[in-house]
C-alpha positions as a LaTeX table, in Angstrom:
\begin{tabular}{lrrr}
\hline
Residue & $x$ (\AA) & $y$ (\AA) & $z$ (\AA) \\
\hline
Met1 & 164.07 & 247.80 & 156.72 \\
Ala2 & 164.67 & 244.63 & 158.58 \\
Asn3 & 167.63 & 242.44 & 157.49 \\
Tyr4 & 167.26 & 238.67 & 158.34 \\
Asp5 & 169.97 & 236.14 & 158.15 \\
Phe6 & 168.63 & 232.93 & 156.81 \\
Lys7 & 171.95 & 231.41 & 155.92 \\
Asp8 & 172.02 & 227.64 & 155.86 \\
Lys9 & 168.25 & 227.60 & 156.29 \\
Val10 & 166.10 & 225.45 & 154.27 \\
Met11 & 162.72 & 227.09 & 153.41 \\
Val12 & 159.87 & 225.48 & 151.59 \\
Val13 & 157.47 & 227.78 & 149.66 \\
Thr14 & 154.41 & 225.88 & 148.40 \\
Gly15 & 152.13 & 227.85 & 145.84 \\
Gly16 & 155.43 & 229.75 & 144.73 \\
Ser17 & 153.94 & 230.25 & 141.11 \\
Gly18 & 151.05 & 232.58 & 142.41 \\
Ala19 & 150.97 & 236.34 & 142.90 \\
Leu20 & 152.92 & 236.28 & 146.17 \\
Gly21 & 155.55 & 233.54 & 145.20 \\
Pro22 & 158.18 & 235.56 & 143.54 \\
Ala23 & 158.16 & 238.28 & 146.13 \\
Val24 & 158.25 & 235.74 & 148.94 \\
Met25 & 161.12 & 233.70 & 147.41 \\
Asp26 & 163.13 & 236.59 & 146.54 \\
Lys27 & 162.85 & 238.08 & 150.04 \\
Leu28 & 163.91 & 234.60 & 151.56 \\
Ala29 & 166.63 & 233.92 & 149.13 \\
Ala30 & 168.18 & 237.33 & 149.48 \\
Ala31 & 168.59 & 236.93 & 153.16 \\
Gly32 & 170.40 & 233.61 & 152.42 \\
Ala33 & 168.02 & 230.91 & 152.63 \\
Lys34 & 167.92 & 227.82 & 150.20 \\
Val35 & 164.29 & 228.18 & 148.75 \\
Leu36 & 162.57 & 225.10 & 147.54 \\
Ala37 & 159.39 & 225.69 & 145.78 \\
Pro38 & 157.73 & 222.36 & 144.69 \\
Ser39 & 155.13 & 222.44 & 141.87 \\
Arg40 & 152.54 & 219.91 & 140.37 \\
Lys41 & 154.12 & 220.48 & 137.03 \\
Pro42 & 157.61 & 219.43 & 136.03 \\
Pro43 & 160.24 & 222.32 & 135.90 \\
Glu44 & 161.30 & 223.50 & 132.52 \\
Lys45 & 164.78 & 222.30 & 133.15 \\
Glu46 & 166.75 & 219.26 & 133.40 \\
Pro47 & 165.70 & 216.47 & 135.85 \\
Pro48 & 167.21 & 216.98 & 139.32 \\
Gly49 & 170.56 & 215.07 & 139.86 \\
Pro50 & 170.77 & 212.43 & 142.63 \\
Glu51 & 171.72 & 214.98 & 145.38 \\
Glu52 & 168.86 & 217.57 & 144.29 \\
Val53 & 165.31 & 217.48 & 145.70 \\
Asn54 & 162.66 & 216.51 & 143.22 \\
Leu55 & 160.38 & 219.53 & 143.24 \\
Leu56 & 157.22 & 217.91 & 142.11 \\
Met57 & 154.56 & 217.77 & 144.62 \\
Asp58 & 150.88 & 217.64 & 144.52 \\
Ala59 & 149.64 & 219.22 & 147.65 \\
Gln60 & 146.33 & 217.56 & 147.64 \\
Asp61 & 147.72 & 214.14 & 147.39 \\
Glu62 & 148.97 & 212.94 & 150.79 \\
Gln63 & 151.54 & 210.57 & 149.59 \\
Ser64 & 152.93 & 213.06 & 147.30 \\
Val65 & 153.33 & 215.47 & 150.26 \\
Lys66 & 154.88 & 212.95 & 152.41 \\
Ser67 & 157.43 & 211.95 & 149.87 \\
Phe68 & 158.48 & 215.40 & 149.17 \\
Phe69 & 159.26 & 216.24 & 152.65 \\
Glu70 & 160.96 & 213.03 & 153.38 \\
Glu71 & 163.14 & 213.72 & 150.31 \\
Val72 & 163.93 & 217.12 & 151.57 \\
Leu73 & 164.97 & 215.71 & 154.97 \\
Ala74 & 166.96 & 213.00 & 153.35 \\
Lys75 & 168.97 & 215.37 & 151.05 \\
Glu76 & 169.03 & 218.60 & 152.89 \\
Gly77 & 168.93 & 217.46 & 156.48 \\
Arg78 & 166.46 & 219.98 & 157.64 \\
Val79 & 163.33 & 222.01 & 156.98 \\
Asp80 & 163.58 & 225.30 & 158.79 \\
Gly81 & 160.41 & 226.84 & 157.38 \\
Leu82 & 157.36 & 226.43 & 155.40 \\
Val83 & 155.56 & 229.15 & 153.65 \\
Asn84 & 152.24 & 228.02 & 152.24 \\
Leu85 & 150.82 & 230.38 & 149.44 \\
Ile86 & 148.53 & 227.70 & 148.16 \\
Gly87 & 144.99 & 228.97 & 147.24 \\
Gly88 & 142.41 & 230.19 & 144.76 \\
Phe89 & 139.26 & 232.15 & 145.04 \\
Ala90 & 136.06 & 231.29 & 143.35 \\
Met91 & 132.95 & 233.49 & 143.66 \\
Gly92 & 129.82 & 231.33 & 144.11 \\
Asp93 & 126.33 & 231.35 & 144.48 \\
Pro94 & 124.10 & 232.00 & 147.59 \\
Val95 & 124.33 & 228.96 & 149.94 \\
Ala96 & 120.63 & 227.90 & 148.89 \\
Ser97 & 121.86 & 227.28 & 145.26 \\
Leu98 & 125.54 & 226.47 & 145.77 \\
Pro99 & 126.98 & 223.68 & 143.79 \\
Leu100 & 128.57 & 220.80 & 146.09 \\
Glu101 & 131.27 & 220.51 & 143.58 \\
Leu102 & 132.42 & 224.03 & 144.13 \\
Phe103 & 132.17 & 223.76 & 147.92 \\
Glu104 & 134.33 & 220.59 & 147.71 \\
Gln105 & 136.85 & 222.16 & 145.19 \\
Gln106 & 137.58 & 225.22 & 147.43 \\
Leu107 & 137.98 & 223.02 & 150.61 \\
Asp108 & 140.39 & 220.75 & 148.70 \\
Leu109 & 142.44 & 223.66 & 147.05 \\
Asn110 & 142.50 & 225.85 & 150.21 \\
Leu111 & 142.30 & 223.71 & 153.18 \\
Lys112 & 142.96 & 220.21 & 152.40 \\
Ser113 & 146.34 & 221.14 & 151.02 \\
Ala114 & 147.17 & 223.47 & 153.84 \\
Phe115 & 146.52 & 220.53 & 156.34 \\
Leu116 & 148.63 & 218.22 & 154.35 \\
Val117 & 151.63 & 220.43 & 154.16 \\
Thr118 & 151.39 & 221.36 & 157.61 \\
Lys119 & 151.18 & 217.68 & 158.96 \\
Tyr120 & 154.46 & 216.62 & 157.19 \\
Ala121 & 156.17 & 220.00 & 157.87 \\
Leu122 & 155.55 & 219.44 & 161.54 \\
Gln123 & 157.14 & 215.90 & 161.21 \\
Ala124 & 160.12 & 217.30 & 159.31 \\
Met125 & 160.60 & 219.94 & 162.04 \\
Ser126 & 160.45 & 217.62 & 165.05 \\
Gly127 & 163.86 & 217.77 & 166.00 \\
Pro128 & 165.17 & 220.30 & 168.77 \\
Glu129 & 165.82 & 222.99 & 166.09 \\
Gly130 & 162.20 & 223.20 & 165.17 \\
Gly131 & 160.99 & 225.53 & 162.57 \\
Lys132 & 158.63 & 228.21 & 161.43 \\
Ile133 & 155.41 & 227.74 & 159.47 \\
Val134 & 153.41 & 230.64 & 157.80 \\
His135 & 150.13 & 230.27 & 155.99 \\
Val136 & 148.40 & 232.68 & 153.58 \\
Ala137 & 144.76 & 233.09 & 154.81 \\
Ser138 & 142.48 & 235.79 & 153.73 \\
Arg139 & 140.49 & 238.74 & 155.02 \\
Ala140 & 137.67 & 236.79 & 153.82 \\
Ala141 & 137.92 & 234.29 & 156.80 \\
Val142 & 136.71 & 236.94 & 159.25 \\
Asp143 & 134.17 & 238.52 & 156.76 \\
Lys144 & 130.51 & 237.22 & 156.40 \\
Gly145 & 131.30 & 235.26 & 153.33 \\
Ala146 & 128.03 & 236.19 & 151.26 \\
Asn147 & 128.26 & 234.51 & 147.83 \\
Ser148 & 131.72 & 233.29 & 148.67 \\
Phe149 & 131.09 & 230.64 & 151.46 \\
Pro150 & 133.30 & 227.89 & 150.15 \\
Tyr151 & 136.36 & 230.18 & 149.88 \\
Ser152 & 135.50 & 232.12 & 153.10 \\
Val153 & 135.02 & 228.99 & 155.19 \\
Ser154 & 138.20 & 227.15 & 153.86 \\
Lys155 & 140.29 & 230.37 & 154.62 \\
Leu156 & 138.68 & 230.39 & 158.05 \\
Gly157 & 139.78 & 226.69 & 158.38 \\
Ile158 & 143.32 & 227.82 & 157.82 \\
Leu159 & 142.98 & 229.81 & 160.94 \\
Arg160 & 141.82 & 227.00 & 163.13 \\
Leu161 & 144.49 & 224.73 & 161.75 \\
Val162 & 146.93 & 227.31 & 162.59 \\
Glu163 & 145.40 & 227.77 & 166.31 \\
Ala164 & 145.41 & 223.88 & 166.71 \\
Ala165 & 148.91 & 223.10 & 165.51 \\
Ala166 & 150.40 & 226.10 & 167.54 \\
Ala167 & 148.60 & 224.74 & 170.56 \\
Glu168 & 149.70 & 221.25 & 170.08 \\
Asn169 & 153.44 & 222.16 & 169.49 \\
Arg170 & 153.86 & 224.69 & 172.38 \\
Gly171 & 157.41 & 224.13 & 173.85 \\
Lys172 & 158.64 & 222.37 & 170.73 \\
Asn173 & 160.32 & 225.58 & 169.33 \\
Ile174 & 157.88 & 225.53 & 166.46 \\
Asn175 & 155.80 & 228.48 & 165.46 \\
Ile176 & 152.69 & 228.41 & 163.16 \\
Asn177 & 151.07 & 231.63 & 162.15 \\
Ala178 & 148.87 & 233.09 & 159.29 \\
Val179 & 148.71 & 236.45 & 157.53 \\
Met180 & 145.38 & 237.57 & 156.29 \\
Pro181 & 145.81 & 239.83 & 153.04 \\
Ser182 & 142.80 & 241.74 & 151.54 \\
Ile183 & 142.88 & 241.99 & 147.87 \\
Ile184 & 146.41 & 241.68 & 146.71 \\
Asp185 & 147.74 & 244.09 & 144.12 \\
Ser186 & 148.45 & 241.68 & 141.33 \\
Pro187 & 147.96 & 241.80 & 137.55 \\
Ala188 & 145.04 & 239.48 & 137.64 \\
Asn189 & 143.30 & 241.43 & 140.40 \\
Arg190 & 143.68 & 244.66 & 138.49 \\
Glu191 & 142.24 & 243.11 & 135.32 \\
Ala192 & 139.31 & 241.85 & 137.36 \\
Met193 & 138.64 & 245.04 & 139.07 \\
Pro194 & 139.75 & 247.88 & 136.78 \\
Glu195 & 137.80 & 250.63 & 138.57 \\
Ala196 & 139.23 & 249.75 & 142.06 \\
Asn197 & 141.73 & 252.04 & 143.81 \\
Phe198 & 144.80 & 249.86 & 143.61 \\
Glu199 & 146.73 & 252.12 & 145.96 \\
Lys200 & 144.91 & 250.83 & 148.84 \\
Trp201 & 145.83 & 247.22 & 148.19 \\
Pro202 & 148.70 & 245.46 & 149.83 \\
Lys203 & 151.58 & 244.90 & 147.58 \\
Pro204 & 153.45 & 241.40 & 147.18 \\
Glu205 & 156.63 & 242.87 & 148.53 \\
Gln206 & 154.81 & 244.33 & 151.60 \\
Ile207 & 153.34 & 241.11 & 152.39 \\
Ala208 & 156.58 & 239.08 & 151.73 \\
Arg209 & 158.05 & 241.47 & 154.38 \\
Val210 & 155.60 & 240.32 & 157.15 \\
Ile211 & 156.14 & 236.68 & 156.14 \\
Ala212 & 159.87 & 237.00 & 156.42 \\
Phe213 & 159.56 & 238.46 & 159.89 \\
Leu214 & 157.18 & 235.45 & 161.02 \\
Val215 & 159.92 & 232.71 & 159.84 \\
Ser216 & 162.75 & 234.70 & 161.43 \\
Asp217 & 163.99 & 234.26 & 165.01 \\
Glu218 & 162.64 & 237.79 & 165.78 \\
Ala219 & 159.04 & 236.22 & 165.85 \\
Glu220 & 160.02 & 233.55 & 168.42 \\
Leu221 & 157.25 & 234.65 & 170.83 \\
Ile222 & 154.35 & 234.62 & 168.09 \\
Ser223 & 152.61 & 231.46 & 167.46 \\
Gly224 & 148.89 & 230.72 & 166.69 \\
Ala225 & 148.33 & 234.23 & 165.41 \\
Ala226 & 146.44 & 235.49 & 162.29 \\
Ile227 & 148.08 & 238.87 & 161.21 \\
Pro228 & 145.84 & 241.28 & 159.22 \\
Val229 & 147.67 & 242.67 & 156.16 \\
Tyr230 & 144.74 & 244.47 & 154.84 \\
Gly231 & 146.79 & 247.62 & 153.21 \\
Lys232 & 144.91 & 250.89 & 153.27 \\
Ala233 & 141.52 & 249.66 & 152.55 \\
\hline
\end{tabular}
């Protein structure tokens, strides 16, 4: 198993309260990173002190995202990595009867948030040290998307975001990539599909290892890629 040294690195993990969050944050922290995981809800602890970063951020609100990354830079002096785990799946109707509200909700949740955190992470990484950005897309991005068009197109948009941002930042020591899981082995997914073969699903710890590689110096030649992490399915 690869051992990475993220000592003195500041890694932002958005969407850390989801199924992948604990595994990703544990993996980065175990390698020495300072992990900052903002949330829309106030943390259940004392308010941050004057030298601490306020971990409140609404990833669908541009000013909130901008303020968060500015505060990280002001108090930590650097942003070395962004791992964006924000996302949510909603099964829908066929396109002919699809509610506009569901379409917009999925675009806002999955794609608008990815765009905003990427925009301001890139600004925070504009110095010579650069940084690494990893998004979690989905296998659905490259499937046909029947009855899940809003979700699949929002995840496909993340792949184009990664490609565009990577192309725009070539030569700047900034790497932007995505991983594409299939169905992640989580309690919620097991409950939703009790008859499925869970052994074939990728585990959070397995996906976290791929993400850790992509934010490490070992992945310096990889940018603009979408890495399938489908498990055994």
